[in-house]
C-alpha positions as CSV (number, residue, x, y, z in Angstrom):
1,M,-22.6,-24.9,-15.5
2,I,-25.6,-24.4,-13.4
3,G,-28.9,-26.2,-14.6
4,D,-29.3,-25.7,-18.3
5,K,-27.8,-22.0,-18.4
6,N,-23.9,-21.4,-19.1
7,M,-22.2,-19.0,-17.0
8,A,-18.8,-17.4,-17.8
9,F,-16.9,-15.6,-15.0
10,N,-13.7,-13.3,-15.6
11,M,-11.8,-12.6,-12.5
12,Y,-8.9,-10.4,-11.9
13,G,-7.6,-11.1,-8.3
14,G,-10.0,-11.0,-5.6
15,Q,-12.6,-13.6,-4.6
16,F,-15.8,-15.0,-6.0
17,I,-18.5,-16.6,-3.6
18,N,-21.6,-18.2,-5.0
19,A,-24.4,-19.0,-2.7
20,K,-27.9,-20.5,-3.8
21,D,-31.1,-21.4,-2.3
22,S,-31.2,-18.2,-0.1
23,A,-27.9,-19.2,1.5
24,T,-25.9,-16.7,3.4
25,V,-22.2,-16.5,3.0
26,N,-19.8,-14.8,5.2
27,A,-16.3,-14.4,4.1
28,T,-13.2,-12.6,4.9
29,Q,-10.3,-12.1,2.5
30,N,-7.0,-11.3,3.9
31,N,-4.2,-10.2,1.2
32,G,-1.7,-9.9,3.9
33,I,-2.0,-6.0,3.5
34,S,-3.6,-3.8,6.3
35,A,-4.8,-0.3,5.9
36,D,-4.2,0.3,9.5
37,G,-0.6,-0.9,9.1
38,L,-0.1,1.7,6.3
39,D,-1.4,4.4,8.5
40,G,0.9,3.5,11.2
41,I,3.8,3.5,9.1
42,I,2.8,7.0,7.7
43,K,2.5,8.3,11.1
44,G,5.8,6.9,12.0
45,I,7.3,8.9,9.3
46,M,5.6,12.0,9.7
47,D,6.3,12.1,13.4
48,N,9.9,12.0,12.7
49,L,10.4,14.8,10.4
50,S,10.6,17.6,12.7
51,D,14.7,17.0,12.9
52,L,15.0,17.7,9.2
53,N,15.4,20.8,7.4
54,E,12.0,22.1,5.8
55,E,13.2,21.3,2.4
56,D,13.9,17.7,3.2
57,A,10.8,17.1,5.2
58,D,8.9,18.4,2.5
59,S,10.4,16.0,-0.1
60,I,9.7,13.2,2.3
61,R,6.0,14.3,2.9
62,D,5.4,14.7,-0.7
63,I,6.5,11.1,-1.6
64,V,4.8,9.6,1.2
65,D,1.5,11.3,0.3
66,M,2.1,10.4,-3.3
67,A,2.6,6.6,-2.1
68,K,-0.3,6.8,0.3
69,D,-2.9,8.3,-2.5
70,E,-1.7,5.6,-5.0
71,L,-2.2,2.8,-2.3
72,E,-5.5,3.7,-1.5
73,K,-6.8,3.3,-4.8
74,P,-8.7,-0.1,-5.7
75,E,-5.9,-1.0,-8.1
76,P,-2.7,1.1,-7.5
77,G,-0.8,1.7,-10.3
78,V,2.6,-0.5,-10.7
79,S,4.6,2.2,-12.5
80,R,3.5,4.9,-10.0
81,L,4.4,2.8,-7.1
82,K,7.7,1.8,-8.8
83,N,8.2,5.6,-9.1
84,C,7.5,6.2,-5.4
85,L,10.3,3.6,-4.5
86,A,12.8,5.3,-6.8
87,L,12.0,8.6,-5.0
88,I,12.1,7.1,-1.7
89,A,15.6,5.6,-2.0
90,P,17.6,8.9,-1.8
91,M,15.6,9.6,1.4
92,F,17.6,7.0,3.4
93,T,20.7,9.5,3.1
94,I,18.5,12.2,4.4
95,A,16.9,10.1,7.2
96,N,20.5,9.0,8.4
97,G,20.9,9.6,12.0
98,I,17.2,9.4,12.7
99,P,16.8,5.7,13.1
100,T,12.9,5.7,13.6
101,L,12.4,7.7,10.4
102,A,14.7,5.4,8.5
103,D,13.2,2.3,9.9
104,N,9.6,3.6,8.8
105,L,10.7,4.5,5.3
106,Q,12.0,0.9,5.1
107,K,8.5,-0.5,6.3
108,L,6.9,1.8,3.5
109,V,9.3,0.1,0.8
110,D,8.4,-3.3,2.3
111,Y,4.5,-2.3,2.2
112,I,4.8,-1.4,-1.4
113,A,6.9,-4.2,-2.7
114,P,3.8,-6.8,-2.8
115,F,2.1,-4.3,-5.2
116,I,4.8,-4.3,-7.6
117,K,5.5,-7.9,-8.0
């Protein structure tokens, strides 16, 4: 309660900052998730698709694009991200013999995991 006025706030994740009397607030929120990190992972995957046949490379590219599109939304859909994980799983067999590709696929799985918990 502020003064004689009642205020109610509904928050779903995120951060609330209240300043009064013309105060300035500088804040940084870190959820442990970096967009630059996602871009690096995706670049690592895309840079290693040349050793695959075109069909397998296209499959991985499509899944990675779907995951990236979902992760860039303000509130990524849990069911879509779970679907991405299910589609990524068989790609590890395709990536067998290309350690950098397999490593970056695992990094993508690890990046997605916090969004579905």
